[in-house]
C-alpha positions in Angstrom: 24.3 -53.7 -18.2 21.0 -52.8 -19.9 21.2 -51.7 -23.5 18.5 -49.5 -24.8 17.9 -48.7 -28.5 19.0 -45.2 -29.4 15.4 -44.0 -29.9 14.4 -45.2 -26.5 17.5 -43.6 -24.8 16.8 -40.3 -26.5 13.1 -40.4 -25.5 14.1 -41.2 -21.9 16.5 -38.2 -21.8 13.9 -35.9 -23.3 11.2 -37.1 -20.8 13.6 -36.6 -17.9 14.5 -33.1 -19.1 10.8 -32.2 -19.5 10.0 -33.5 -16.0 12.8 -31.4 -14.5 11.6 -28.3 -16.3 8.0 -28.8 -15.3 8.6 -29.7 -11.7 11.5 -27.5 -10.9 9.3 -24.5 -10.2 10.3 -24.0 -6.6 9.5 -20.5 -5.4 11.6 -18.6 -2.9 10.9 -15.5 -0.9 13.4 -13.7 1.1 13.8 -10.4 3.0 16.8 -8.2 3.4 17.4 -5.5 5.9 19.6 -2.8 4.5 19.9 -0.6 7.6 20.0 -2.2 11.0 17.6 -0.7 13.5 15.2 0.5 10.9 11.7 -0.9 10.8 8.1 -0.4 9.8 6.7 -0.7 13.3 5.1 2.8 13.5 4.3 3.1 9.8 0.6 3.3 9.0 0.6 5.3 5.7 2.3 3.9 2.6 2.9 5.4 -0.8 3.6 2.9 -3.6 5.8 4.6 -6.3 4.4 3.6 -9.7 7.0 1.9 -11.9 6.7 3.4 -15.4 7.7 0.0 -16.9 4.8 -1.8 -15.2 2.2 -3.1 -17.6 0.5 -5.3 -15.0 -0.9 -2.8 -12.4 1.3 -4.1 -9.6 1.1 -0.7 -7.8 -2.6 -1.1 -7.5 -2.2 -4.7 -6.3 0.3 -3.7 -3.7 -2.0 -1.0 -2.4 -4.9 -3.5 -2.3 -2.7 -5.9 -0.2 -1.7 -3.1 2.2 -5.3 -1.9 2.6 -6.5 -5.5 3.3 -4.1 -5.5 6.2 -5.6 -2.2 7.6 -3.0 0.2 6.4 -3.5 3.5 4.5 -2.0 3.2 1.0 -1.9 5.2 -2.2 0.1 4.8 -5.4 1.2 7.1 -8.2 4.2 9.0 -9.6 6.7 10.7 -7.2 5.0 14.0 -8.0 1.9 12.8 -6.2 3.7 11.8 -3.0 1.5 13.0 -0.1 3.0 14.8 2.9 1.4 12.2 5.2 3.3 9.2 3.7 5.5 7.6 6.3 7.1 5.1 3.9 7.5 4.8 0.1 7.4 1.4 -1.5 9.3 0.7 -4.7 9.0 -2.5 -6.7 10.8 -4.3 -9.5 9.2 -7.1 -11.4 10.3 -9.6 -14.1 8.0 -11.7 -16.3 8.4 -14.5 -18.8 6.1 -15.3 -21.7 4.8 -18.7 -22.7 1.5 -18.1 -24.5 0.7 -15.7 -21.6 2.7 -13.6 -19.1 4.0 -15.2 -15.9 5.7 -13.4 -13.1 9.1 -14.9 -12.2 10.4 -12.1 -9.9 9.1 -9.4 -7.6 11.0 -7.2 -5.2 9.4 -4.6 -2.9 11.6 -2.2 -1.0 10.7 0.4 1.6 12.4 3.8 2.0 11.7 7.0 3.8 9.9 9.7 1.8 12.9 12.0 2.1 15.6 9.6 1.1 16.6 7.7 -2.1 17.9 4.4 -0.8 15.7 1.7 0.7 16.2 0.3 4.2 14.2 -2.9 3.8 13.3 -5.2 1.0 11.4 -8.5 0.3 11.6 -10.5 -2.9 10.0 -13.5 -4.6 11.6 -15.6 -7.3 10.4 -18.6 -9.2 12.1 -20.2 -12.1 9.0 -21.8 -13.8 5.9 -19.7 -13.1 3.1 -21.4 -15.0 0.9 -21.6 -11.9 1.8 -18.3 -10.3 -1.2 -16.1 -9.4 0.0 -12.5 -9.3 -2.3 -11.4 -6.4 -1.0 -14.3 -4.2 2.6 -13.4 -5.0 2.0 -9.7 -4.2 0.2 -10.6 -1.0 3.0 -12.9 0.1 5.8 -10.4 -0.6 3.9 -7.6 1.2 3.4 -9.9 4.1 7.1 -10.8 4.2 8.1 -7.1 4.0 5.8 -6.1 6.8 6.8 -9.1 9.0 10.5 -8.3 8.5 9.8 -4.6 9.3 8.1 -5.4 12.6 11.1 -7.2 14.1 
C-alpha cells in the first residue's frame, strides 16, 4: 500500500474535486410533447411573450433565432399579442454568477394564442456554464423545439 503524507493526500483530493467541477459541465437538451397530435408544422408566425424577470433580452434573442430560420416573429407583453400570431412562445431561464452571469437553464414552450397551457417544450440545462454562449444556447433550443414540432 502506498502511503502519502497528509498534505499530499489533501492536495490530491482537492485537485480531483476541482477537476470534477471544471470538467463536469455536460449540457443536455431535451424536448417534451405535452399534447399528442399537436405540432408546429403549419405555424409561420410566432409571438414571444416577454418574461418580466428577464434581464438578458432573451425574448429578442429568440425572435432573432426564429427570423434566421425564415419565420415571422415578434416579442412583447401579452397586451401586444397580434391577432396574426399562430403560436405563443414562453420561456424560463436560470443563471449563475461567477464574476459574470452564466446561463445554466433555458426552457422554451409553445402554446396556442387562445390557451394558457403549452403543448410542446424544449429545454437546455448545464451544471457548469463557464463557456456557454447565450445566442448558441437559444439557437439550439429553438432548433430542438421546431424539430420536435415538425414530427
